[in-house]
C-alpha positions as CSV (number, residue, x, y, z in Angstrom):
1,M,125.7,60.0,-51.2
2,Y,126.5,56.5,-52.6
3,Q,129.7,55.7,-50.8
4,H,127.9,53.1,-48.7
5,D,126.9,51.3,-51.9
6,I,130.5,50.7,-53.1
7,G,131.1,46.9,-53.4
8,K,127.4,46.0,-53.7
9,R,126.6,43.7,-56.6
10,S,123.7,42.1,-58.2
11,A,123.1,38.4,-58.5
12,K,124.3,36.8,-61.7
13,V,121.8,36.6,-64.5
14,K,122.1,34.1,-67.4
15,N,122.2,35.8,-70.9
16,V,122.6,34.2,-74.3
17,V,124.4,35.9,-77.2
18,E,121.5,35.2,-79.7
19,R,122.2,35.2,-83.4
20,G,119.1,37.2,-84.3
21,A,119.7,39.8,-81.6
22,V,123.4,40.2,-82.8
23,K,122.2,40.7,-86.4
24,K,119.6,43.3,-85.4
25,F,122.1,45.0,-83.1
26,A,124.7,45.2,-85.9
27,E,122.1,46.6,-88.3
28,A,121.0,49.2,-85.7
29,I,124.5,50.5,-85.1
30,G,125.2,50.5,-88.9
31,D,127.9,47.9,-88.9
32,P,127.6,45.7,-91.9
33,N,130.5,43.4,-91.1
34,P,129.4,39.8,-92.0
35,I,131.5,38.4,-89.0
36,Y,128.4,39.2,-86.9
37,W,125.7,37.4,-89.0
38,D,127.1,35.3,-91.9
39,E,127.8,31.8,-90.7
40,E,130.3,31.0,-93.5
41,T,132.3,34.2,-92.7
42,G,132.3,33.2,-89.1
43,K,133.7,29.8,-89.9
44,R,136.5,31.2,-92.0
45,S,137.4,33.8,-89.4
46,R,140.3,33.5,-86.9
47,Y,137.6,32.7,-84.3
48,G,136.0,29.9,-86.3
49,R,132.5,31.2,-85.6
50,N,130.5,34.4,-85.5
51,I,131.1,37.1,-82.8
52,A,129.1,39.9,-81.5
53,P,129.9,43.7,-81.9
54,P,132.0,45.2,-79.1
55,T,129.2,47.2,-77.6
56,F,126.7,44.3,-77.7
57,P,126.8,43.9,-73.9
58,R,124.6,47.0,-73.6
59,V,121.6,44.7,-74.3
60,F,122.3,42.2,-71.5
61,D,120.4,41.9,-68.2
62,Y,122.7,42.5,-65.3
63,G,120.1,42.1,-62.5
64,V,119.3,44.6,-59.7
65,I,121.7,45.8,-57.1
66,E,119.6,45.6,-53.9
67,G,119.4,48.9,-52.1
68,L,120.8,51.1,-54.9
69,K,118.3,53.8,-55.3
70,L,118.8,55.9,-58.5
71,P,116.3,58.5,-59.7
72,A,114.1,57.6,-62.7
73,K,115.2,60.7,-64.6
74,G,117.8,63.4,-64.7
75,L,121.0,61.3,-64.7
76,I,123.7,62.0,-67.2
77,H,125.6,59.2,-68.9
78,G,129.2,60.4,-68.5
79,E,131.4,57.6,-69.9
80,Q,131.5,54.0,-70.9
81,R,134.4,51.7,-71.5
82,F,134.6,48.1,-72.6
83,H,137.4,45.6,-71.8
84,Y,137.5,42.1,-73.3
85,E,139.4,39.0,-72.4
86,R,138.1,37.5,-75.6
87,P,135.3,38.2,-78.1
88,L,131.6,37.3,-77.4
89,F,130.7,34.2,-79.4
90,V,127.2,33.9,-81.0
91,G,125.3,31.2,-79.2
92,E,127.2,31.2,-76.0
93,E,125.8,31.7,-72.5
94,L,127.1,34.3,-70.2
95,Y,126.4,35.1,-66.6
96,C,126.2,38.9,-66.0
97,Y,126.1,41.0,-62.9
98,A,126.6,44.7,-62.0
99,E,128.8,46.1,-59.2
100,V,129.2,49.6,-57.7
101,K,132.9,50.3,-58.1
102,D,133.2,53.9,-56.9
103,Y,131.5,57.1,-56.0
104,Y,133.1,60.5,-55.7
105,E,132.1,64.2,-55.9
106,K,133.5,67.3,-57.6
107,Q,132.6,70.9,-57.3
108,S,131.7,72.6,-60.7
109,S,130.3,75.9,-61.8
110,M,126.9,74.2,-61.9
111,G,127.2,73.0,-58.3
112,L,128.3,69.7,-56.7
113,L,128.4,66.8,-59.1
114,G,128.3,63.1,-58.1
115,F,130.1,60.4,-60.1
116,L,128.8,56.9,-59.7
117,V,130.9,54.2,-61.3
118,I,129.2,50.9,-62.1
119,A,130.9,47.8,-63.7
120,N,128.9,45.4,-65.7
121,N,130.6,42.0,-65.9
122,G,130.1,38.9,-68.0
123,E,131.5,35.5,-67.2
124,D,131.4,32.2,-69.0
125,P,129.7,29.1,-67.3
126,D,133.0,28.2,-65.7
127,G,133.2,31.6,-64.0
128,N,135.9,33.0,-66.2
129,L,135.6,36.8,-66.9
130,V,134.9,37.5,-70.5
131,F,134.2,41.2,-70.4
132,T,133.8,44.3,-68.2
133,S,131.8,47.4,-69.2
134,T,132.4,50.3,-66.9
135,S,129.9,53.2,-66.9
136,T,130.1,56.5,-65.1
137,I,126.8,58.1,-64.2
138,I,126.8,61.9,-63.4
139,I,124.3,63.2,-60.8
140,N,123.9,66.9,-61.0
141,E,122.9,69.4,-58.3
142,A,119.2,69.5,-59.4
143,V,118.9,65.7,-59.3
144,R,120.7,65.6,-55.9
145,K,118.3,68.1,-54.4
146,A,115.2,66.3,-55.8
147,M,116.5,63.0,-54.3
148,S,116.8,64.6,-50.8
149,V,113.2,65.8,-50.8
């Protein structure tokens, strides 16, 4: 179903790790660690500045993968993993893009399931990879049938 999309990627989109957004995100996830928002704590940390929570890349814009047609509803979020080369620093610019990494199918008691694996990547302005977030989207039989109509 999506095998032909493997390797497609979006154009890079500039994102900024904004202090206010980091503070709101940390509050929303219930993480009171001052490393995310208190400037003095950031300066005294091993990083010498404030960092963003590990799941903060969920808020970034990764652009659109041309030709990738996903339904507006019915998808299941199956898994998400984050890998970092280094922390995200408050105030820095990152260039983010999405890429279709894999698609495979498995038979289940509920019918044929499709598994679409998408990597969201963030690079610094020099093109060095900072993080990768990999998501697996599950497409169940009902959604597959609706898509083929």
